[in-house]
Residue, then its C-alpha position, 0 to 999 in steps of 0.5 A: m542513474n544519469t539524469d542527463t540522459t533522455i529515457a524511454a519505456i513502455s508505460t502500458p501493460t504488455g499484451e493486446g489492448g486498445i492503446g499502447v504508450v511509449r513515454i520519452s522523458g528528458s531534454n532531448a525528448a522532442d528531438i528524438a520524437d521528431s526523428i521518428f514521428t511525422a505530424a500530419s500538420g507538418k509541424r515539429l514537436k520541438g516547437s510546440v507548446g505543452y499539453s498539445a496533441h499531434f496526429g501523425t505517423l510513427h516510423d523507424k530510423s530507416g523510415d519504415t512505417i510502424d503505425q498511426c500515432i498520437a504524440l502528446v507533448f508536455k513541457a519541463h516544470k509542468s510535466y510529471t517528471g519535471e522534464d520535457i516529455v513526449e508520449l507516443s500512443v499507438h495501437g495496443g498490440d505487443y509487437v507495435v508497442r515494442a517496435a515504437l520503443r525500439a525506434a525511440i531507443d535507436a533514435g537516441a533514448v536510453p531504456a528507463e530503469r524501474g521507477e525512473f520516471t517517478r524517481r526523476a519527478f522526486l529528484n526534480g521536486k515534483l513529488d516527495l518520497s512519500e508521495a512517490e511511494a503512493v503512486m505504486d499504492i494507487i497502481s496496486a489498489s485492490d478496492r476503493q479504500a486502498l485507492s482512497a488511501g493512495l490518493a490521499a498520500l499522493g495528495g500530500a497527506v503523509s507529508e502534511k502530517c509529518g510537516r506538523i510534527r517536524d515544525e514542532l521539533k524544529f521549534a523545540a530545536a530552536t528552543v534548545a539553541a536559545f538556551s545553549d547560546f544564552p543560558d542566563e537569559e529567559p526566552e520569550f516563553s516558559g523555557i524548559d516547561k514549554l520545551g517538554e510540552l513541544l516534545e510531548n505533542a510531537a511524541c503523541r502525533l508520532g504515536t498516532l501515525i504509528s498506530d495507524y500502520d496496521t490499519g493501513r497495512m490491511i487497507k493496502n494489502g488486504i485483511n489476513t483472514v483465516i477460516i478455521g473449524p472442525p472437519n466437514a463444517g463447510k470451510s471449503t464450501l465457504m471458501n468457494r462461495l467467497t472466491g466465486y469458484d471452486r478454489s478448495i476441494v469439497t467432498p463429504v469425507a472429513g479431512t479432505t483439506r490437509d493444507t492451507v489454501e489461499e486466495t485474495v477476494s473483494f468481499g463486501g467492499v473489503t479485501l480479504r486474503l483468505c486462507d482455508t485450513a485443515g479441520l481442527h481435531d485430534t488425529a493420528d494421521p501424521v499428514e493431518k497433524i501437520g495440517v492442524e499445526r499449520t492451521k494454529e500457526r496461521i491463527a497466530s498471524a491472522d488479522l481476522v479469524i472466521v470460525l466456521l461451525d456446523g449449525s446442524d450439530a448442536s452437540y459439538d463442543s467448540s470451547e477448544i477452538m474458541r480458546l485458540v482465537c481468544g483475543k483475535p478479531t473473530v466472526v463465528v459462523y454457524n453454517k448449514s442454515d439451509i438444513a438447521a434452524y439454529e439462531p445465533e445469539g448475536i454479538k458476544d463482545e466487541r471483538q467477536f460476532t456471530v452469524s448464521v449462513s448457508a455456504k452452500t446456498g449463499d443465504g446469510i452471506e451479506r450478514l457475514a460481510d457486515a460482521i466482518k466490517e464491524v469486527t475489523a472496524a473496516e466500515h469506519i475507515d476513511g481512506s481519503s482522510a486518514v494517514y497510513l504508513n508503509e513499512r519504510q515510513r513506519d520505521c522512520a516514524v518509530r525511530a523519530e518517536r524513540s528519539v523524542k521520548e529519549a529527549l523527554s526522558a533526558l529533559e526530565s532527568g536533568i541531563t544537559v540541554d545540548a544532549v536533548g538537542v542531539l536527540i531532537d536532531e535525530a528525530l528530525s533526521a528520521l522525519y526528513e528520511l521519511t519524506g525524502e528531504r534527506v535520504t541516502v541513495e541506498v534508500t532511494n534505490e530500494v524505494f524505486s526498485k519496487f516500481c514497474v519500468g514504465k512508471 
């Protein structure tokens, strides 16, 4: 990527809309915009102050009018990218917006690559790498919790947490340097004992960061939820109730669902990645057997299991199904409360709740939402204050924790302090990679390849 060029891209979704925005960023942004935009006031954009708006006409290189336009000017160092930016806002028709982009490119701009605006913000020190990644978390947020988590990361929550750990490790590294340079002198504090305490604190903080990963993954991606139960208990009806439309086929015939059916829904303020499955039962049908095996596989990988039982069938033995979900966060749902008088016993244990509903009429669905939030602890999650890592960040934190623990082990076993220092440096390098203070081009390319072109 050549950061000396001036780039341009469409920064709003394609299709019809009220407004479409073409963003131009780079040292020649104002000159390029001036060549295709004429302000009604007669003023040029190049000489205007930052954070100013200008109404006028957008035209192509030959002078043909494209649309009425508002040009927003942002000056370097105080803009999103840290460069001069001009944003051209036109009416949001697909042809109009593309014509505006084509005019900017014909005037000298270079088409932006994926994530190049945010990448320039990172390279110009406007964002660190964890904050840059938070931009996409905000864009892809599917509920309030995911949005809060993304905003917290964009505000520096991950960087701040890592900064505290990094400071402890830098102090530990300085301690090691003091021992190496002056082995016969006692430092100001209690030497080795203090070093061990610093490393233990850093390991503990890193462990807390890593343990939050699964929670963060559920917030960002949704809770991986599988609906299981015997045939004809109403799993597909519940699936349709939660999605709000006929996602699964419902018939009185047992075994209608033979494969998994998936959908993502927002339910009770929590995002669920739902999977309706084939009924669990002994069968000679080879197709149904495959469906049952897939159901068992989905149970193993699920974050949450909804066990749906027929509340009108008191004779059904659910022990085998409950054995399959042992240890999993589970909500047991007794369906068909509209025709059955079954009253559930209530909470079984801290990882299993029981509710009675009618998937057909919707009765009890609110209780199901409450049970899901309780068993997954979703209602206790504060996305605005917690720190959640993505997969790349978690890998960095895991490597840092491993190096810190190895340093502690080396210290306790009496290995030379220099060797301990090498391990501390490895931990610091992993944290620097997490925040982007020291990161390879390959890692940076991978991060920004996930962005859309206009961001």
